[in-house]
matplotlib code that plots the C-alpha trace (Angstrom):
import matplotlib.pyplot as plt

x = [83.4, 85.3, 82.4, 82.3, 85.9, 85.7, 82.5, 84.6, 87.7, 85.3, 83.7, 87.2, 88.5, 85.3, 85.8, 89.3, 88.8, 86.2, 88.5, 91.0, 88.5, 87.7, 91.2, 91.9, 88.8, 89.1, 88.2, 86.0, 88.6, 91.3, 94.1, 93.8, 94.0, 96.8, 98.6, 98.3, 99.8, 102.4, 103.9, 104.3, 106.7, 109.3, 109.4, 108.3, 110.0, 108.4, 105.1, 103.9, 100.8, 99.6, 97.1, 94.6, 91.2, 88.5, 87.6, 84.3, 84.1, 86.2, 86.7, 90.1, 91.5, 94.4, 95.9, 98.2, 100.6, 104.2, 106.1, 108.1, 105.3, 103.0, 102.4, 102.8, 101.1, 97.8, 97.9, 98.4, 96.0, 93.2, 93.0, 94.6, 93.6, 89.8, 89.4, 90.7, 88.3, 85.6, 82.7, 79.4, 77.7, 79.8, 78.3, 74.8, 72.3, 71.0, 73.6, 76.6, 78.6, 78.0, 78.3, 81.2, 79.4, 77.8, 81.2, 82.8, 79.6, 79.9, 83.6, 83.2, 80.6, 81.1, 84.6, 87.2, 87.0, 88.9, 87.9, 89.5, 88.0, 86.7, 85.8, 87.8, 87.1, 90.4, 93.8, 95.4, 93.6, 94.4, 97.9, 98.2, 96.7, 99.2, 102.1, 101.0, 100.6, 97.4, 96.4, 94.0, 92.1, 90.8, 88.2, 87.7, 84.3, 84.3, 85.3, 86.0, 88.6, 88.5, 91.5, 92.3, 94.9, 97.7, 100.6, 103.6, 104.7, 108.3, 110.2, 113.1, 113.4, 115.8, 118.3, 121.9, 124.6, 127.5, 129.9, 129.3, 129.0, 127.6, 127.8, 124.4, 121.2, 119.3, 121.3, 119.7, 121.3, 120.4, 121.4, 119.1, 119.1, 118.2, 114.6, 113.9, 115.4, 113.2, 109.9, 111.1, 111.6, 107.9, 106.5, 108.2, 107.6, 104.2, 104.2, 103.5, 106.3, 108.9, 110.5, 113.7, 115.9, 117.5, 120.9, 123.1, 126.8, 130.0, 130.9, 131.8, 130.0, 126.5, 125.5, 122.1, 121.9, 119.1, 118.8, 116.0, 114.6, 111.0, 110.1, 108.6, 111.5, 114.6, 116.2, 115.4, 118.7, 120.8, 118.6, 119.6, 123.1, 123.5, 121.6, 124.0, 127.2, 126.0, 125.3, 128.9, 130.5, 132.4, 134.4, 134.8, 133.7, 131.3, 131.3, 129.6, 128.5, 131.8, 132.7, 129.7, 130.5, 133.9, 133.2, 130.4, 132.2, 132.9, 136.7, 137.2, 141.1, 140.7, 142.1, 139.6, 136.2, 133.6]
y = [137.9, 136.3, 133.9, 132.9, 132.2, 129.9, 128.2, 127.3, 126.1, 124.0, 122.6, 121.9, 120.1, 117.9, 117.0, 116.0, 114.1, 112.1, 111.4, 110.2, 108.0, 106.5, 105.8, 104.1, 101.7, 98.2, 97.3, 94.2, 92.8, 90.6, 91.3, 95.1, 94.6, 92.2, 94.7, 97.4, 95.5, 94.1, 97.5, 97.8, 94.8, 97.2, 98.8, 96.0, 92.7, 91.0, 91.6, 87.9, 87.3, 83.7, 83.2, 80.2, 79.1, 78.9, 75.2, 74.0, 77.0, 78.7, 81.7, 83.1, 84.7, 86.0, 85.8, 88.5, 89.0, 90.1, 86.8, 87.6, 89.0, 85.9, 82.5, 80.8, 77.6, 79.6, 80.9, 77.2, 75.2, 78.1, 79.9, 78.4, 74.9, 75.8, 78.0, 75.4, 72.7, 71.9, 73.1, 71.9, 75.3, 77.1, 75.0, 75.9, 73.4, 75.7, 78.2, 76.1, 78.3, 80.7, 84.5, 86.3, 89.0, 86.2, 84.3, 86.9, 86.7, 82.8, 82.8, 85.2, 83.6, 79.8, 79.0, 81.3, 80.7, 83.9, 86.1, 89.1, 89.3, 92.2, 93.4, 96.3, 98.2, 100.5, 99.6, 101.7, 100.3, 96.7, 97.7, 99.0, 95.7, 93.6, 95.6, 94.7, 91.2, 90.6, 88.4, 89.5, 87.6, 89.1, 87.4, 88.2, 90.1, 91.5, 95.0, 93.8, 92.3, 89.9, 90.8, 88.4, 88.7, 86.1, 87.9, 85.7, 86.1, 87.1, 85.3, 88.0, 91.5, 94.4, 94.2, 95.5, 95.5, 93.0, 94.8, 98.5, 100.3, 103.9, 106.2, 108.2, 106.9, 103.6, 100.6, 98.8, 96.7, 94.3, 90.9, 88.4, 87.3, 89.7, 88.7, 88.8, 92.3, 93.5, 91.9, 93.7, 97.0, 97.0, 95.8, 98.8, 101.2, 100.2, 102.5, 101.9, 104.3, 102.0, 100.4, 98.5, 97.5, 94.0, 93.2, 90.1, 90.9, 89.0, 86.7, 84.0, 84.7, 85.8, 87.8, 89.1, 93.0, 95.6, 99.4, 100.4, 103.8, 106.0, 106.9, 110.4, 111.5, 110.1, 112.2, 110.4, 111.4, 110.3, 106.8, 106.6, 107.3, 104.6, 102.0, 102.7, 102.4, 99.0, 97.7, 98.3, 96.5, 93.5, 91.8, 88.2, 88.6, 91.1, 89.8, 93.0, 96.3, 97.9, 96.6, 98.3, 101.4, 101.7, 100.8, 103.1, 106.5, 109.7, 109.0, 105.3, 105.7, 108.6, 107.9, 110.0, 109.2, 110.4]
z = [113.0, 115.9, 116.7, 113.0, 113.2, 116.0, 114.8, 111.7, 113.7, 115.7, 112.7, 111.3, 114.4, 114.3, 110.9, 111.2, 114.7, 112.6, 109.8, 112.3, 114.0, 110.4, 109.7, 113.2, 112.8, 111.9, 108.2, 107.5, 105.3, 107.0, 104.5, 105.1, 108.8, 108.9, 106.5, 108.7, 111.3, 109.2, 108.5, 112.3, 112.4, 110.8, 114.3, 116.4, 115.0, 118.2, 116.7, 115.7, 113.1, 112.9, 110.1, 110.3, 109.0, 111.7, 111.9, 110.1, 108.0, 105.3, 107.2, 107.5, 110.7, 112.4, 115.9, 116.7, 119.8, 121.0, 121.2, 124.3, 126.2, 126.2, 127.3, 124.1, 125.6, 126.5, 122.8, 121.2, 123.5, 124.5, 121.3, 118.2, 119.1, 120.0, 117.0, 114.5, 115.9, 114.0, 115.9, 114.4, 115.5, 112.8, 110.0, 109.3, 107.8, 104.9, 103.9, 104.6, 106.7, 109.5, 108.9, 109.9, 111.8, 113.8, 114.4, 116.7, 119.0, 119.2, 119.6, 122.5, 124.2, 123.5, 122.4, 124.3, 128.1, 129.1, 131.9, 130.8, 127.3, 125.2, 121.8, 120.1, 116.8, 116.6, 115.6, 118.3, 121.0, 119.8, 119.7, 123.0, 124.5, 122.5, 123.8, 127.3, 126.8, 125.4, 122.2, 119.6, 117.3, 113.8, 111.7, 108.0, 107.0, 110.7, 111.9, 115.3, 117.1, 120.3, 122.7, 125.6, 128.4, 127.8, 129.2, 130.6, 134.1, 133.9, 136.6, 136.5, 136.5, 135.7, 138.1, 139.1, 136.5, 137.0, 134.8, 135.3, 138.6, 138.6, 141.8, 140.8, 139.2, 139.4, 139.9, 136.9, 134.3, 131.4, 133.1, 131.1, 127.4, 124.8, 124.4, 128.0, 128.4, 125.6, 127.2, 130.5, 128.9, 127.4, 130.7, 132.4, 129.6, 127.9, 125.2, 121.3, 120.6, 122.2, 119.0, 118.2, 115.3, 115.3, 114.1, 114.1, 114.4, 114.3, 111.5, 114.0, 117.2, 115.2, 118.3, 118.3, 119.4, 119.3, 119.3, 121.3, 121.4, 121.8, 118.3, 119.0, 121.1, 119.4, 116.6, 113.3, 111.9, 114.8, 114.8, 111.2, 111.6, 114.4, 112.3, 109.3, 111.4, 113.2, 109.7, 108.6, 111.5, 110.2, 112.6, 113.8, 117.4, 119.2, 122.7, 124.6, 124.0, 124.4, 121.0, 119.4, 121.1, 120.0, 116.5, 115.9, 117.5, 115.4, 115.8, 116.3, 117.1, 119.3, 123.1, 124.7, 125.5, 123.4]

ax = plt.figure().add_subplot(projection="3d")
ax.plot(x, y, z, "-o")
ax.set_aspect("equal")
plt.show()
């Protein structure tokens, strides 16, 4: 009886793991794959998707990367420019165009000259590489992606705060632009669950701001409340975070710290 129970449980776990693996696997339809990553842009606004046609063919493709984590010059010159070039090898003499399943092999071995390059088949693994500064290329008709190391070397780091001093804890502050600070956060906390919401605050200042949180740790109701209160801010100037802190408190006019 007990043995039969554990056998059934093990069989159920194997079935669930198989279903999960099938769901996580890339499809051979570019639109389906791009739609999957488009949904992630709601929690990861820096995720950029650039669609294009591979030169010399009618095959559609897409290039995926985290905007502030990558070297855009590498992407423009060594990936997009080379893939959109009209390669004679992409056109076949009899059938007209090379097949999609063959093009990944050709791109990997003859077009892209990256020493850190690998072929991946799962959504989650692709996204893990993206948040570490890699770039992925998806091709229509193929259930594989080419992933290359294109991370940008950040010339700055999280340094001590210039406006706030603390006695205990790490002496770390956000002393750079918002985009650089977000990139530094991703670099120091490379988890797919690190997400953020972006805002533009101040009728006159139009200051960019972001709420950053770890999705599986933050209370969803608290995140929703903070998001709603920030969206309700309607003032001329937002010069620093103290303005936001004051306006989203439970009791805005209280003289006591909250």
